[in-house]
C-alpha positions in Angstrom: 66.4 100.2 92.4 64.2 102.1 89.8 65.7 104.9 88.0 62.6 107.1 88.9 63.2 106.3 92.7 66.7 107.3 92.5 65.9 110.5 90.9 63.2 111.4 93.2 65.9 111.0 96.1 68.3 113.1 94.6 65.6 115.9 94.0 64.9 115.6 97.7 68.4 115.6 98.8 69.3 118.8 96.3 65.9 120.7 97.9 67.0 119.9 101.2 70.4 120.8 100.8 69.5 124.1 99.2 67.0 125.2 102.0 69.4 124.2 104.7 71.9 126.4 102.6 69.8 129.5 102.6 69.1 129.2 105.9 72.6 128.9 106.9 73.3 132.2 105.1 70.5 134.0 107.1 67.8 134.2 104.2 64.1 135.1 104.6 61.5 132.8 104.2 60.4 134.1 101.1 64.1 133.9 99.6 64.4 130.3 100.8 61.2 129.2 98.6 62.7 131.3 95.6 66.2 129.5 96.2 64.8 125.9 96.4 62.2 126.3 93.4 65.0 128.0 91.1 66.8 124.9 91.2 64.3 122.8 89.8 63.2 124.9 86.9 64.8 124.8 83.5 64.2 127.0 80.4 62.7 125.5 77.3 65.7 126.7 75.2 67.6 123.5 75.7 64.5 121.4 75.1 63.2 122.7 71.7 65.9 121.5 69.6 65.9 117.9 71.4 62.4 117.8 70.9 62.9 118.6 67.1 64.8 115.8 66.8 61.9 113.4 68.0 58.7 115.0 66.8 57.8 116.1 63.1 58.5 120.2 62.6 54.7 120.6 62.8 54.3 119.3 66.3 57.5 121.5 67.6 57.3 125.3 67.0 59.6 127.4 69.0 58.6 130.9 69.9 
C-alpha cells in the first residue's frame, strides 16, 4: 500500500477520533471544529531549519 494512502487513512482516523472525543466531552460544534483542525496544523518553526538543510539560504529566510 502506498505511503500516501496510509497517511490519508491515519489522518482520517485521527480527525474522526478527535471529533468523537470532543462530542463525548460535550463540546459545542464550534469547539469540535477547533479541536479537529488544530491537530493537523503545524508551526513553521520546526520546518525552517530543515528547509535550510535542503535549500540555499537565499531561498529560506526565517521571519
